[in-house]
N, C-alpha and C positions, 0 to 999 in steps of 0.2 A: 283718553289716550291710553292705548294698551301697550304694556311693556313686553318686549320679546324675551322668550325664554333663552337663557344663556346656553349655547351649545358647548358640549364638552370638547375640549381640544385633545386630539390624539397625540400622545407623546411617542416619539420614535423609540423602538426597542433597541437601546444602545447595548444591552447585554449581549445579544446575538452578534452584533457587529464587533464588539470587543472580543468575543470568543473567536470569531473568524480571524481577527488580526493576531491574536495570541497563537493560533494554530499556524498561521503563515510565518510568523516570526520563528516558531519552533522548527518549521521545515527549513527555513533559511539558515538557522544556526546549525542544524544537522548537516546541511551541505558544507558549510564552512568548516565545521569540526572534522568531517570526514576527509576533506582535502588536506587539512593540517596533519591529521594522523597518517594519511597516505604518504605525505612528504617526509614525515619523520621516519616511517617504515622504510622508504626507499633509501634514505640516508644512513640507515643502519642503527637508528636510535632505538628501535624495538627489534632485537635480534631474533627472538623466538617466533616462528611462524604462528604458533597457537596464540601467543600474546598479540601478534599483529591482527589476527582475525577478531579476537575479543575486543581489542582497542577500536578497530574499525566499526564493529557492531555497536559498542557502547557510544561511540561518537554520534551515531544516528539515533539509537534507542533513547538515550537520556533526554535529549531535547523534546522528543515526541512524547515521552512519558510525562515530562514536566508540563508540556502544553495540554495534554489530555487530562492530567490531574487537575489543572487549573479550571478547565472547562467543566469537568465532572464534579467539582467540589461540592455543589449543592444538589447533585442527583442522588436519589435514594438507591440503596442497594437492590431493592426489589425491582425498580425500573430498569437498572442495568442488567439484572438477571433475565428479565422478560425479553429484552432486546437481543440477548445472546441465545435465546431458545432456538432449537432446530427441530422443525417438523419434517415429516416424510416428504412433503412437497419441496422443502428447502434442499433436501438431499438429492432428489431427482433433478431439480433445476441446477443445483451445484455441479453435479456430475456432467450434465449437459453443457454447462459453461466450460468446464475443463476440456471436454471433447472438442468443442468448437474452437477454443483458443489454441489447443495443441495442434489441431489440424491446420489452422491458419499459420501457426508458427513454423511447422514442418514444411508447409508449402512455400512459405517465404524463404526459408533456409535453403531448400532445394533450388528455388529459382535464382537466389542471389549467390550461393556458394557451391551448389552442386551436391551438398550432403544434408542429411536431416538435422545435424547438430546435436543429436541425442545419443552419440556413441562415446564410450569411455575415452578420455584423453590418454595418449601414450605417455608412459612414465618410465623412468629409469630407476631400477632398484625396487625395494619394497616401499609401498605407499605409507605415509604417516597416518596410521589409523586414528590417533588422537586428534590430529588436525581435521581429518575427514568428518569425524563424529561431531566435533565442536562446530564446524561449518554447517553441517547438515541440520543440527538442532536450531541454529539461528535462521537458516534459510527456510526450513520446513515448518517450524513451530512458532518461534518468537516473532519474526518479521511479519508473516501473514496476519497474525492476530493483532499486532500493534498497528500495522498499516490499515487494516480494515476498520479498527476502532477509530483511528484518527481521520481517515479519509471518508469512508462511507457512514460510519456511525456518528461522527461529530461534524466534520466540515460540510459534507453534502446535506445533512439534515438541517443545519443552521442556514446554509445558503439557500436551500429550497424555501425555508420559512421567510426569507427576505424577498422572494420573487412572487409574482402573481400566479394564480392557479394555471393559467395558460402557458406560462414561461418556466414552470418548475422543472421541466425536462432539461433545461439548460444547466441545472445544478448537477445532474448526472454527468453531462458532457464536460462541463468545466472541471468537475472533480476528477474525472478520468484523465483529462488533459494534464492536470497538475500532478496526478499520480504517475503518469508516463514521463513527464518532464523531470520529476524527482529521480527516477531511475536513470535517466540519461545523465543528470548532473552528478549522480553518485558514481558514475563510471561503470555502469552495467555492461557497456560495450567498449571495445578498444579500437574499432574502426568505424568510419562513417556508415558503411553498409550494415555493420552489426548494430549501430545505433538506430538506423532506420527500422530494422527488424524488431529491436527491443521496444522502440516507441510504439509501433503499430500493435504489437502483441499485448503490451501492458495497457495501452489505451483501450483495446478491445476487452481485455479482462476487466478493467475498471468500469467500462460502460455497461457490461453485462451484469457484473456484481452490483453495480449501482442501481441498475434497473430492478434487480431482485429485491434490494433493500427498499427501494421506493415503493414496490408493490406490497411488501410484507411488513414494513416498518420494523424489521429485525435484521441483525447482521450475522446471525448464526450461519445461514446458508452461504453468505459471502466469505466468511472466514473458512468454512469447509472447502469451498471452491478454490480459494487462494492456496490453502494448505496442499490440496491434491495437485494443483497446477505445478507448484514448486517441487512436490515430492516426485512427480513423474520425471522431472529433469534430473533430480539428485539420484534417483534409482537408475535411470538410463545411463548416466555418465559416471557412475561409481566405478572406480578401478577394479578390474578383474584379473 
């Protein structure tokens, strides 16, 4: 009688699943804190406009940093540096992504509102330069970097690892959907029409940057595209 060789049992990778849950919890906490801070600001609890912007940014950034820090706690510095590398191809594709997304955004804005949406907002008196600078730093530098690390660098990467090779494209689409949904929940638009425009544009941005990350296994190009995308809006709407 011949005994059968014991087959090794495949243990599920609970680490990736736990990382995905941690990132989702971080996003949920960010939305809740952002709404609390917005309510406090509206009630006059934070009188300074600059402090209001800093508090709103911190409400989102802190949970994302904590979540990303938990997921990256065992990742070597060299591995993180390699994923942030930017090649010439990343630059070319990143600029192409910005052009496509901005053209779509302007087309939607013209179709829905009759304007491009990239003109300076009318203001009474002298603009608060300090407020503008603080807002611009957050919008152009900090938020794009942190969001790309969390969404494309961590969430999409781990979600793709949980899927089969044929279905991994869903990781790009699902991450882009979550990315667009977060912007809606954070109040990026004040009207339903504006919300539709924001969702479509941010979903497209997330899908294209996600595709670039999936192709290169680096997030440097995605960060660059996100920075340039936001910078165009800041420069175009800067008070003159």
